[in-house]
All heavy atoms as an XYZ file, in Angstrom:
817
protein
N     -17.356     15.802      2.424
C     -17.775     15.548      3.794
C     -17.433     14.116      4.166
O     -17.419     13.226      3.329
C     -19.278     15.742      3.936
O     -19.624     17.096      3.791
N     -17.185     13.905      5.430
C     -16.994     12.542      5.911
C     -17.807     12.374      7.181
O     -18.476     13.296      7.622
C     -15.509     12.229      6.138
C     -14.849     13.165      7.126
O     -15.458     13.568      8.107
N     -13.612     13.515      6.876
N     -17.755     11.179      7.770
C     -18.623     10.906      8.914
C     -18.341     11.830     10.097
O     -19.220     12.103     10.893
C     -18.502      9.443      9.333
O     -17.157      9.140      9.613
N     -17.123     12.359     10.201
C     -16.814     13.293     11.288
C     -17.518     14.634     11.058
O     -17.948     15.289     12.001
C     -15.287     13.501     11.389
C     -14.932     14.560     12.410
C     -14.602     12.192     11.733
N     -17.658     15.036      9.791
C     -18.280     16.315      9.469
C     -19.800     16.264      9.506
O     -20.454     17.302      9.592
C     -17.825     16.768      8.069
C     -16.338     17.047      8.000
C     -15.813     17.142      6.586
O     -16.323     16.452      5.699
O     -14.877     17.918      6.383
N     -20.386     15.075      9.432
C     -21.835     14.942      9.488
C     -22.324     15.196     10.902
O     -21.677     14.845     11.867
C     -22.272     13.526      9.083
C     -22.116     13.143      7.625
C     -22.488     11.683      7.450
C     -22.963     14.021      6.743
N     -23.505     15.807     11.011
C     -24.112     15.979     12.321
C     -24.537     14.632     12.871
O     -24.580     13.628     12.155
N     -24.878     14.616     14.152
C     -25.265     13.367     14.805
C     -26.475     12.736     14.126
O     -26.644     11.527     14.157
C     -25.575     13.626     16.282
N     -27.311     13.552     13.482
C     -28.505     13.029     12.819
C     -28.257     12.737     11.342
O     -29.195     12.517     10.574
C     -29.676     13.990     12.987
C     -29.371     15.382     12.438
O     -28.237     15.630     11.989
O     -30.281     16.224     12.452
N     -26.989     12.763     10.895
C     -26.669     12.431      9.519
C     -26.939     13.539      8.522
O     -27.111     13.289      7.343
N     -27.004     14.787      8.988
C     -27.250     15.910      8.091
C     -26.012     16.795      7.990
O     -25.089     16.685      8.789
C     -28.433     16.775      8.583
O     -28.109     17.325      9.858
C     -29.717     15.968      8.675
N     -26.036     17.677      6.993
C     -24.968     18.641      6.789
C     -25.583     20.041      6.855
O     -26.632     20.294      6.264
C     -24.279     18.426      5.425
C     -23.247     19.505      5.153
C     -23.636     17.047      5.364
N     -24.945     20.948      7.594
C     -25.463     22.307      7.737
C     -25.179     23.119      6.484
O     -24.075     23.077      5.953
C     -24.818     22.996      8.956
O     -25.074     22.200     10.121
C     -25.372     24.391      9.167
N     -26.184     23.846      6.013
C     -26.029     24.729      4.854
C     -26.534     26.117      5.233
O     -27.528     26.254      5.946
C     -26.824     24.202      3.669
N     -25.816     27.146      4.766
C     -26.254     28.523      5.009
C     -26.616     29.168      3.676
O     -25.825     29.118      2.729
C     -25.163     29.336      5.699
C     -25.613     30.771      5.986
C     -24.568     31.556      6.741
C     -25.077     32.973      7.013
N     -24.079     33.776      7.705
N     -27.798     29.754      3.621
C     -28.265     30.446      2.429
C     -28.163     31.940      2.700
O     -28.747     32.456      3.660
C     -29.729     30.064      2.092
C     -29.814     28.599      1.632
C     -30.288     30.957      0.995
C     -29.801     27.585      2.690
N     -27.386     32.642      1.876
C     -27.233     34.092      1.990
C     -28.047     34.728      0.880
O     -27.898     34.367     -0.299
C     -25.743     34.487      1.858
O     -25.012     33.803      2.880
C     -25.561     35.986      2.008
N     -28.920     35.651      1.246
C     -29.828     36.256      0.281
C     -29.175     37.425     -0.444
O     -28.358     38.156      0.129
C     -31.106     36.704      0.993
C     -31.870     35.540      1.638
C     -32.950     36.062      2.556
C     -32.462     34.633      0.577
N     -29.548     37.603     -1.704
C     -29.042     38.700     -2.531
C     -29.494     40.035     -1.948
O     -30.560     40.138     -1.324
C     -29.586     38.536     -3.954
C     -29.028     39.561     -4.909
O     -27.908     39.343     -5.394
O     -29.709     40.585     -5.142
N     -28.690     41.069     -2.173
C     -28.992     42.409     -1.642
C     -30.315     42.947     -2.159
O     -30.943     43.797     -1.513
C     -27.855     43.368     -1.990
N     -30.780     42.458     -3.315
C     -32.051     42.952     -3.867
C     -33.265     42.185     -3.347
O     -34.399     42.553     -3.639
C     -32.034     42.886     -5.407
O     -31.872     41.519     -5.804
C     -30.896     43.727     -5.976
N     -33.035     41.127     -2.584
C     -34.146     40.395     -1.973
C     -34.770     41.290     -0.903
O     -34.072     41.995     -0.180
C     -33.656     39.075     -1.345
O     -33.033     38.287     -2.356
C     -34.797     38.295     -0.725
N     -36.091     41.252     -0.810
C     -36.801     42.135      0.123
C     -37.618     41.333      1.127
O     -38.017     40.194      0.855
C     -37.721     43.075     -0.651
N     -37.860     41.960      2.276
C     -38.783     41.369      3.240
C     -40.102     41.124      2.534
O     -40.559     41.956      1.756
C     -39.037     42.346      4.401
C     -38.118     42.181      5.568
C     -38.518     43.089      6.708
O     -39.472     42.743      7.441
O     -37.888     44.148      6.851
N     -40.698     39.969      2.809
C     -41.978     39.648      2.193
C     -41.849     38.832      0.914
O     -42.826     38.241      0.469
N     -40.653     38.798      0.302
C     -40.439     37.869     -0.808
C     -40.555     36.455     -0.236
O     -40.396     36.239      0.968
C     -39.050     38.053     -1.424
C     -38.909     39.338     -2.232
O     -39.920     40.035     -2.450
O     -37.775     39.646     -2.638
N     -40.807     35.491     -1.086
C     -40.926     34.105     -0.636
C     -39.589     33.397     -0.833
O     -38.949     33.556     -1.877
C     -42.021     33.387     -1.434
C     -42.242     31.952     -1.014
C     -43.304     31.254     -1.869
O     -43.722     31.769     -2.896
N     -43.706     30.084     -1.446
N     -39.191     32.602      0.152
C     -37.978     31.778      0.045
C     -38.393     30.310      0.128
O     -39.184     29.934      1.001
C     -36.926     32.124      1.132
C     -35.683     31.229      1.029
C     -37.504     32.048      2.533
C     -34.735     31.595     -0.055
N     -37.887     29.510     -0.819
C     -38.158     28.077     -0.825
C     -36.803     27.369     -0.837
O     -35.973     27.625     -1.713
C     -38.979     27.648     -2.050
C     -40.311     28.412     -2.088
C     -39.221     26.134     -2.035
C     -41.061     28.259     -3.396
N     -36.589     26.498      0.147
C     -35.338     25.752      0.259
C     -35.690     24.271      0.321
O     -36.543     23.864      1.118
C     -34.539     26.162      1.519
C     -34.297     27.681      1.521
C     -33.229     25.395      1.599
C     -33.746     28.215      2.832
N     -35.028     23.467     -0.536
C     -35.290     22.032     -0.568
C     -33.994     21.255     -0.326
O     -32.901     21.784     -0.501
C     -35.898     21.596     -1.919
O     -35.024     21.994     -2.974
C     -37.268     22.225     -2.132
N     -34.165     19.983      0.068
C     -32.991     19.140      0.321
C     -32.761     18.163     -0.819
O     -33.408     18.246     -1.874
C     -33.115     18.425      1.676
C     -34.182     17.334      1.698
O     -34.795     17.033      0.641
O     -34.409     16.761      2.775
N     -31.865     17.231     -0.605
C     -31.435     16.275     -1.619
C     -32.611     15.510     -2.219
O     -32.642     15.229     -3.410
C     -30.431     15.268     -0.999
O     -29.490     15.991     -0.211
C     -29.700     14.484     -2.059
N     -33.595     15.167     -1.389
C     -34.774     14.412     -1.834
C     -35.853     15.300     -2.431
O     -36.896     14.810     -2.828
C     -35.401     13.654     -0.654
C     -34.706     12.344     -0.397
O     -34.170     11.732     -1.298
N     -34.701     11.916      0.853
N     -35.629     16.633     -2.430
C     -36.672     17.540     -2.891
C     -37.658     17.895     -1.792
O     -38.662     18.559     -2.038
N     -37.387     17.452     -0.558
C     -38.244     17.813      0.573
C     -38.103     19.302      0.854
O     -36.994     19.836      0.841
C     -37.862     17.030      1.834
C     -38.055     15.537      1.656
O     -39.030     15.093      1.079
N     -37.107     14.764      2.140
N     -39.201     19.964      1.122
C     -39.176     21.395      1.409
C     -38.736     21.610      2.852
O     -39.393     21.156      3.790
C     -40.560     22.029      1.155
C     -40.546     23.503      1.535
C     -40.956     21.857     -0.312
N     -37.606     22.303      3.021
C     -37.088     22.626      4.354
C     -37.635     23.962      4.831
O     -37.884     24.148      6.017
C     -35.556     22.680      4.326
C     -34.844     21.420      3.847
C     -33.337     21.660      3.762
C     -35.147     20.247      4.756
N     -37.768     24.917      3.903
C     -38.277     26.253      4.226
C     -39.168     26.691      3.073
O     -38.799     26.563      1.909
C     -37.114     27.267      4.399
C     -37.638     28.682      4.577
C     -36.213     26.879      5.549
N     -40.346     27.219      3.390
C     -41.242     27.824      2.396
C     -42.036     28.892      3.139
O     -43.046     28.605      3.762
C     -42.162     26.775      1.775
C     -43.061     27.364      0.676
O     -43.041     28.594      0.465
O     -43.773     26.579      0.028
N     -41.515     30.129      3.105
C     -42.130     31.199      3.874
C     -41.660     32.546      3.349
O     -40.825     32.621      2.457
C     -41.783     31.059      5.348
C     -40.274     31.123      5.634
C     -40.004     31.152      7.128
N     -38.611     30.994      7.453
C     -37.669     31.932      7.327
N     -37.970     33.116      6.843
N     -36.413     31.690      7.682
N     -42.197     33.584      3.956
C     -41.763     34.932      3.592
C     -40.397     35.234      4.199
O     -40.080     34.789      5.307
C     -42.777     35.967      4.081
C     -44.074     35.959      3.285
C     -44.989     37.118      3.650
O     -44.656     37.917      4.555
O     -46.055     37.227      3.017
N     -39.597     35.984      3.455
C     -38.285     36.420      3.922
C     -38.482     37.454      5.030
O     -39.320     38.350      4.915
C     -37.482     37.028      2.751
C     -36.185     37.662      3.238
C     -37.206     35.970      1.687
N     -37.702     37.327      6.090
C     -37.767     38.269      7.212
C     -36.538     39.184      7.202
O     -35.554     38.907      6.503
C     -37.798     37.517      8.553
O     -36.544     36.845      8.718
C     -38.945     36.516      8.611
N     -36.584     40.220      8.012
C     -35.426     41.116      8.150
C     -34.224     40.341      8.680
O     -33.092     40.567      8.249
C     -35.769     42.274      9.079
N     -34.466     39.412      9.608
C     -33.369     38.592     10.158
C     -32.730     37.736      9.066
O     -31.502     37.561      9.035
C     -33.881     37.709     11.295
N     -33.536     37.202      8.142
C     -32.999     36.413      7.028
C     -32.060     37.264      6.179
O     -30.999     36.803      5.756
C     -34.126     35.905      6.126
C     -35.063     34.933      6.813
O     -34.666     34.307      7.816
O     -36.205     34.807      6.334
N     -32.470     38.509      5.919
C     -31.662     39.398      5.087
C     -30.334     39.709      5.761
O     -29.301     39.802      5.100
C     -32.427     40.692      4.798
C     -33.692     40.529      3.940
C     -34.468     41.833      3.894
C     -33.350     40.036      2.543
N     -30.354     39.851      7.071
C     -29.143     40.189      7.825
C     -28.245     38.977      8.055
O     -27.031     39.040      7.862
C     -29.525     40.793      9.199
O     -30.342     41.942      8.965
C     -28.298     41.183      9.988
N     -28.847     37.865      8.478
C     -28.086     36.712      8.956
C     -28.035     35.531      8.001
O     -27.283     34.589      8.232
C     -28.676     36.209     10.281
C     -28.743     37.301     11.322
O     -27.842     38.107     11.430
N     -29.830     37.326     12.070
N     -28.851     35.531      6.962
C     -28.979     34.349      6.121
C     -29.882     33.329      6.803
O     -30.428     33.578      7.880
N     -30.045     32.200      6.169
C     -30.906     31.142      6.691
C     -30.070     29.866      6.779
O     -29.437     29.466      5.801
C     -32.124     30.912      5.774
C     -32.936     32.207      5.633
C     -32.996     29.781      6.306
C     -33.975     32.157      4.525
N     -30.076     29.229      7.945
C     -29.315     27.998      8.151
C     -30.289     26.827      8.186
O     -31.297     26.867      8.895
C     -28.493     28.076      9.458
C     -27.788     26.755      9.723
C     -27.483     29.213      9.371
N     -29.983     25.797      7.387
C     -30.809     24.588      7.345
C     -29.909     23.370      7.454
O     -28.697     23.463      7.297
C     -31.638     24.510      6.034
C     -32.627     25.653      5.951
C     -30.738     24.473      4.812
N     -30.527     22.224      7.719
C     -29.809     20.954      7.767
C     -30.226     20.127      6.558
O     -31.397     19.782      6.413
C     -30.134     20.201      9.065
C     -29.681     20.923     10.321
C     -28.179     21.090     10.400
O     -27.448     20.120     10.078
O     -27.718     22.178     10.772
N     -29.259     19.821      5.678
C     -29.534     19.040      4.476
C     -29.349     17.556      4.716
O     -28.356     17.133      5.299
N     -30.311     16.777      4.247
C     -30.250     15.321      4.409
C     -29.286     14.703      3.410
O     -29.195     15.138      2.272
C     -31.633     14.710      4.189
O     -32.540     15.208      5.130
N     -28.612     13.658      3.852
C     -27.719     12.902      2.993
C     -28.523     11.762      2.377
O     -29.240     11.045      3.069
C     -26.531     12.341      3.807
C     -25.667     11.447      2.942
C     -25.724     13.477      4.400
N     -28.409     11.608      1.060
C     -29.073     10.512      0.365
C     -27.989      9.720     -0.354
O     -27.303     10.260     -1.226
C     -30.122     11.035     -0.634
C     -30.721      9.877     -1.405
C     -31.207     11.815      0.089
N     -27.824      8.477      0.039
C     -26.745      7.677     -0.533
C     -25.417      8.312     -0.170
O     -25.058      8.378      0.995
N     -24.721      8.829     -1.180
C     -23.422      9.450     -0.923
C     -23.421     10.931     -1.298
O     -22.383     11.493     -1.594
C     -22.323      8.704     -1.688
C     -22.486      8.807     -3.202
O     -23.541      9.303     -3.655
O     -21.573      8.391     -3.920
N     -24.612     11.572     -1.284
C     -24.692     12.962     -1.730
C     -25.595     13.781     -0.806
O     -26.588     13.288     -0.289
C     -25.251     13.003     -3.158
C     -25.290     14.393     -3.768
C     -25.803     14.323     -5.199
C     -25.838     15.710     -5.808
N     -26.415     15.727     -7.140
N     -25.215     15.044     -0.632
C     -26.079     16.007      0.049
C     -26.206     17.208     -0.877
O     -25.237     17.618     -1.519
C     -25.524     16.419      1.442
C     -24.156     17.075      1.331
C     -26.506     17.328      2.162
N     -27.418     17.732     -1.001
C     -27.658     18.889     -1.852
C     -28.724     19.768     -1.215
O     -29.701     19.267     -0.657
C     -28.115     18.448     -3.247
C     -28.326     19.610     -4.200
C     -28.610     19.152     -5.632
O     -29.025     17.997     -5.818
O     -28.411     19.956     -6.542
N     -28.525     21.078     -1.280
C     -29.517     22.034     -0.809
C     -29.746     23.029     -1.946
O     -28.792     23.536     -2.539
C     -29.049     22.764      0.470
C     -30.025     23.867      0.860
C     -28.897     21.764      1.617
N     -31.011     23.293     -2.257
C     -31.384     24.199     -3.339
C     -32.282     25.294     -2.767
O     -33.150     25.019     -1.947
C     -32.137     23.433     -4.448
O     -31.293     22.394     -4.926
C     -32.523     24.343     -5.592
N     -32.057     26.538     -3.209
C     -32.861     27.664     -2.730
C     -33.337     28.504     -3.910
O     -32.645     28.627     -4.926
C     -32.043     28.536     -1.781
N     -34.521     29.085     -3.753
C     -35.082     29.970     -4.762
C     -35.924     31.021     -4.073
O     -36.635     30.731     -3.113
C     -35.943     29.181     -5.752
C     -36.499     30.025     -6.889
C     -37.268     29.184     -7.895
O     -38.015     28.295     -7.512
N     -37.072     29.465     -9.164
N     -35.823     32.251     -4.579
C     -36.633     33.362     -4.067
C     -37.679     33.710     -5.121
O     -37.378     33.729     -6.319
C     -35.749     34.595     -3.762
C     -36.613     35.803     -3.403
C     -34.774     34.290     -2.641
N     -38.896     33.978     -4.670
C     -39.954     34.456     -5.554
C     -40.378     35.817     -5.022
O     -40.768     35.941     -3.854
C     -41.143     33.477     -5.586
C     -40.648     32.098     -6.074
C     -42.260     34.023     -6.479
C     -41.659     30.995     -5.969
N     -40.263     36.848     -5.862
C     -40.572     38.194     -5.377
C     -42.080     38.390     -5.212
O     -42.879     37.513     -5.559
C     -39.912     39.281     -6.238
C     -40.505     39.399     -7.631
O     -41.620     38.879     -7.876
O     -39.854     40.026     -8.491
N     -42.464     39.538     -4.686
C     -43.867     39.788     -4.319
C     -44.823     39.745     -5.507
O     -46.013     39.532     -5.326
C     -43.972     41.136     -3.607
C     -43.297     41.132     -2.253
C     -43.437     42.490     -1.571
C     -42.601     42.511     -0.333
N     -41.507     43.454     -0.376
N     -44.297     39.972     -6.720
C     -45.182     39.917     -7.893
C     -45.097     38.579     -8.618
O     -45.654     38.408     -9.686
C     -44.907     41.097     -8.878
C     -45.270     42.414     -8.223
C     -43.477     41.102     -9.352
N     -44.389     37.606     -8.016
C     -44.384     36.249     -8.542
C     -43.238     35.894     -9.464
O     -43.252     34.826    -10.085
N     -42.228     36.763     -9.586
C     -41.081     36.455    -10.433
C     -40.095     35.568     -9.680
O     -39.557     35.986     -8.656
C     -40.367     37.745    -10.869
C     -41.266     38.635    -11.696
O     -41.911     38.169    -12.625
N     -41.320     39.914    -11.344
N     -39.830     34.363    -10.181
C     -38.880     33.487     -9.502
C     -37.436     33.816     -9.870
O     -37.148     34.166    -11.015
C     -39.258     32.096    -10.005
C     -39.832     32.333    -11.362
C     -40.489     33.695    -11.309
N     -36.556     33.697     -8.897
C     -35.123     33.810     -9.171
C     -34.661     32.496     -9.794
O     -35.350     31.483     -9.700
C     -34.351     34.050     -7.873
O     -34.334     32.851     -7.097
N     -33.474     32.492    -10.398
C     -32.903     31.190    -10.763
C     -32.678     30.380     -9.487
O     -32.461     30.957     -8.421
C     -31.565     31.561    -11.409
C     -31.678     32.995    -11.784
C     -32.618     33.614    -10.792
N     -32.746     29.061     -9.607
C     -32.448     28.222     -8.446
C     -30.946     28.253     -8.193
O     -30.157     28.236     -9.128
C     -32.888     26.783     -8.678
C     -34.378     26.583     -8.602
C     -34.772     25.119     -8.623
O     -33.939     24.259     -9.000
O     -35.918     24.830     -8.258
N     -30.584     28.310     -6.927
C     -29.178     28.225     -6.526
C     -29.043     26.965     -5.691
O     -29.923     26.642     -4.891
C     -28.778     29.448     -5.715
N     -27.954     26.233     -5.894
C     -27.786     25.011     -5.104
C     -26.315     24.743     -4.866
O     -25.444     25.288     -5.542
C     -28.435     23.815     -5.800
O     -27.754     23.500     -6.989
N     -26.068     23.910     -3.878
C     -24.725     23.432     -3.605
C     -24.867     21.971     -3.212
O     -25.855     21.567     -2.595
C     -24.065     24.240     -2.483
C     -22.550     24.029     -2.437
O     -21.983     23.469     -3.398
O     -21.939     24.428     -1.442
N     -23.880     21.186     -3.595
C     -23.931     19.766     -3.267
C     -22.520     19.269     -2.995
O     -21.538     19.907     -3.365
C     -24.555     18.964     -4.410
O     -23.752     19.050     -5.567
N     -22.459     18.134     -2.334
C     -21.169     17.514     -2.045
C     -21.372     16.014     -1.932
O     -22.460     15.539     -1.588
C     -20.590     18.058     -0.740
N     -20.318     15.287     -2.228
C     -20.334     13.850     -1.991
C     -20.011     13.605     -0.529
O     -19.251     14.354      0.084
C     -19.318     13.142     -2.883
C     -19.637     13.180     -4.376
C     -18.523     12.497     -5.163
C     -20.969     12.498     -4.662
N     -20.593     12.581      0.026
C     -20.408     12.269      1.442
C     -19.834     10.870      1.557
O     -20.380      9.915      1.011
C     -21.755     12.353      2.195
C     -21.577     11.995      3.657
C     -22.349     13.744      2.048
N     -18.706     10.763      2.244
C     -18.063      9.469      2.477
C     -18.521      8.961      3.830
O     -18.041      9.398      4.870
C     -16.536      9.617      2.448
C     -15.808      8.319      2.759
O     -16.480      7.269      2.847
O     -14.584      8.362      2.910
N     -19.490      8.056      3.822
C     -20.008      7.527      5.084
C     -19.464      6.130      5.370
O     -19.816      5.525      6.361
C     -21.549      7.461      5.060
O     -21.951      6.680      3.935
C     -22.146      8.850      4.973
N     -18.617      5.623      4.486
C     -18.062      4.285      4.676
C     -16.965      4.269      5.718
O     -16.433      5.298      6.121
N     -16.609      3.088      6.130
C     -15.520      2.930      7.094
C     -14.189      3.235      6.413
O     -14.065      3.139      5.200
C     -15.518      1.504      7.633
N     -13.214      3.591      7.202
C     -11.865      3.792      6.678
C     -11.354      2.458      6.145
O     -11.741      1.400      6.638
C     -10.944      4.304      7.782
N     -10.492      2.486      5.125
C      -9.970      1.220      4.605
C      -9.152      0.484      5.663
O      -8.453      1.106      6.453
C      -9.100      1.647      3.427
C      -8.853      3.102      3.592
C      -9.955      3.647      4.438
N      -9.280     -0.837      5.653
C      -8.566     -1.652      6.631
C      -7.073     -1.655      6.318
O      -6.676     -1.647      5.162
C      -9.104     -3.081      6.609
N      -6.238     -1.662      7.359
C      -4.791     -1.762      7.118
C      -4.422     -3.185      6.717
O      -5.189     -4.122      6.927
C      -4.187     -1.406      8.482
C      -5.243     -1.780      9.463
C      -6.564     -1.558      8.771
N      -3.259     -3.341      6.146
C      -2.742     -4.661      5.788
C      -1.776     -5.106      6.876
O      -0.893     -4.344      7.261
C      -2.009     -4.579      4.438
C      -1.287     -5.848      3.988
C      -2.274     -6.978      3.723
C      -0.460     -5.567      2.746
N      -1.976     -6.299      7.377
C      -1.060     -6.868      8.371
C      -0.364     -8.052      7.727
O      -1.013     -8.967      7.209
C      -1.818     -7.334      9.640
C      -0.854     -7.987     10.621
C      -2.553     -6.178     10.267
N       0.947     -8.032      7.736
C       1.720     -9.113      7.137
C       2.923     -9.406      8.023
O       3.764     -8.542      8.243
C       2.189     -8.691      5.742
C       2.858     -9.789      4.962
C       3.215     -9.350      3.541
O       3.160     -8.148      3.246
O       3.565    -10.233      2.748
N       2.945    -10.611      8.572
C       4.060    -11.012      9.420
C       5.318    -11.176      8.570
O       5.262    -11.714      7.469
C       3.747    -12.315     10.153
C       2.559    -12.260     11.118
C       2.271    -13.649     11.665
C       2.827    -11.278     12.244
N       6.434    -10.703      9.087
C       7.700    -10.753      8.364
C       8.631    -11.775      9.021
O       8.515    -12.065     10.201
C       8.385     -9.375      8.393
C       7.534     -8.252      7.827
C       7.329     -8.392      6.329
O       8.284     -8.433      5.577
N       6.082     -8.478      5.914
N       9.578    -12.315      8.259
C      10.635    -13.136      8.832
C      10.424    -14.633      8.773
O      11.255    -15.393      9.252
N       9.285    -15.091      8.227
C       9.078    -16.530      8.060
C       9.822    -16.934      6.793
O       9.256    -17.055      5.720
C       7.582    -16.832      7.955
C       7.282    -18.323      7.872
O       8.210    -19.144      8.036
O       6.110    -18.662      7.611
N      11.148    -17.130      6.931
C      12.036    -17.244      5.763
C      11.702    -18.411      4.843
O      11.907    -18.330      3.639
C      13.503    -17.311      6.207
O      13.690    -18.396      7.092
N      11.161    -19.507      5.386
C      10.804    -20.623      4.509
C       9.306    -20.656      4.195
O       8.823    -21.615      3.599
C      11.287    -21.960      5.098
C      10.668    -22.260      6.444
O       9.848    -21.507      6.932
N      11.089    -23.368      7.048
N       8.570    -19.615      4.604
C       7.131    -19.455      4.304
C       6.295    -20.670      4.669
O       5.332    -21.000      3.992
C       6.934    -19.121      2.816
O       7.577    -17.907      2.498
N       6.665    -21.341      5.784
C       5.885    -22.502      6.198
C       4.787    -22.149      7.196
O       4.044    -23.019      7.643
C       6.798    -23.599      6.769
C       7.530    -23.170      8.041
O       7.359    -22.010      8.473
O       8.288    -24.010      8.579
N       4.679    -20.864      7.549
C       3.651    -20.446      8.492
C       3.993    -20.757      9.932
O       3.179    -20.577     10.827
N       5.202    -21.250     10.171
C       5.649    -21.575     11.525
C       6.981    -20.875     11.753
O       7.882    -20.947     10.916
C       5.833    -23.103     11.702
C       4.503    -23.820     11.429
C       6.362    -23.425     13.102
C       4.638    -25.329     11.322
N       7.095    -20.174     12.877
C       8.358    -19.507     13.216
C       9.194    -20.438     14.087
O       8.744    -20.898     15.132
C       8.087    -18.192     13.960
C       7.651    -17.087     13.021
C       6.321    -16.928     12.668
C       8.583    -16.207     12.486
C       5.924    -15.944     11.794
C       8.194    -15.213     11.612
C       6.865    -15.073     11.265
O       6.490    -14.100     10.398
N      10.410    -20.731     13.648
C      11.321    -21.530     14.460
C      12.287    -20.584     15.175
O      12.251    -19.372     14.965
C      12.058    -22.583     13.617
C      12.893    -21.956     12.504
O      13.494    -20.896     12.680
N      12.932    -22.633     11.357
N      13.156    -21.121     16.010
C      14.034    -20.277     16.833
C      14.983    -19.447     15.983
O      15.320    -18.315     16.362
C      14.816    -21.131     17.827
O      15.588    -22.095     17.137
N      15.370    -19.905     14.824
C      16.255    -19.136     13.949
C      15.500    -17.940     13.354
O      16.011    -16.823     13.300
C      16.841    -20.033     12.824
C      17.652    -19.205     11.819
C      17.702    -21.133     13.425
N      14.250    -18.179     12.939
C      13.442    -17.115     12.354
C      13.014    -16.063     13.375
O      12.815    -14.908     13.036
C      12.188    -17.716     11.671
C      12.530    -18.548     10.437
C      11.354    -19.360      9.929
O      10.468    -19.740     10.739
O      11.334    -19.655      8.732
N      12.835    -16.465     14.633
C      12.414    -15.528     15.662
C      13.488    -14.482     15.955
O      13.156    -13.346     16.261
C      12.049    -16.239     16.959
C      10.717    -16.985     16.947
C      10.537    -17.737     18.263
C       9.554    -16.015     16.735
N      14.736    -14.830     15.863
C      15.812    -13.880     16.136
C      16.101    -13.776     17.605
O      15.384    -14.304     18.452
N      17.148    -13.064     17.949
C      17.657    -12.980     19.329
C      16.692    -12.266     20.263
O      16.728    -12.475     21.456
C      19.018    -12.291     19.318
N      15.821    -11.359     19.707
C      14.916    -10.608     20.594
C      13.636    -11.384     20.869
O      12.750    -10.890     21.546
C      14.611     -9.226     20.026
C      13.938     -9.290     18.670
O      13.797    -10.405     18.113
O      13.540     -8.229     18.162
N      13.488    -12.582     20.293
C      12.493    -13.548     20.401
C      11.211    -13.414     20.940
O      10.313    -13.889     21.236
């Protein structure tokens, strides 16, 4: 990710797609890079059809979103996560170097300037 891909609030959009065996009423827990809980609720029919979209916070140079489902009898799924490095720094500066100062004195004379002067 780079600064163009980040949302205006400095987050990255993540979509969680639920497994076909996940059922309405199971619990879904989604956390961000800092471990903050973004979602902690029962799975809905819309979640099963459309997935769940969240905004993951960037911490330093990393964004990570982790999701876990707990079924109705309390069995947790393995945690699933995705992460990426985020380049929030400025683009590297170009190098500017004047050419044609043949004696390297830092002063351009009429010979060094050339006919297009």
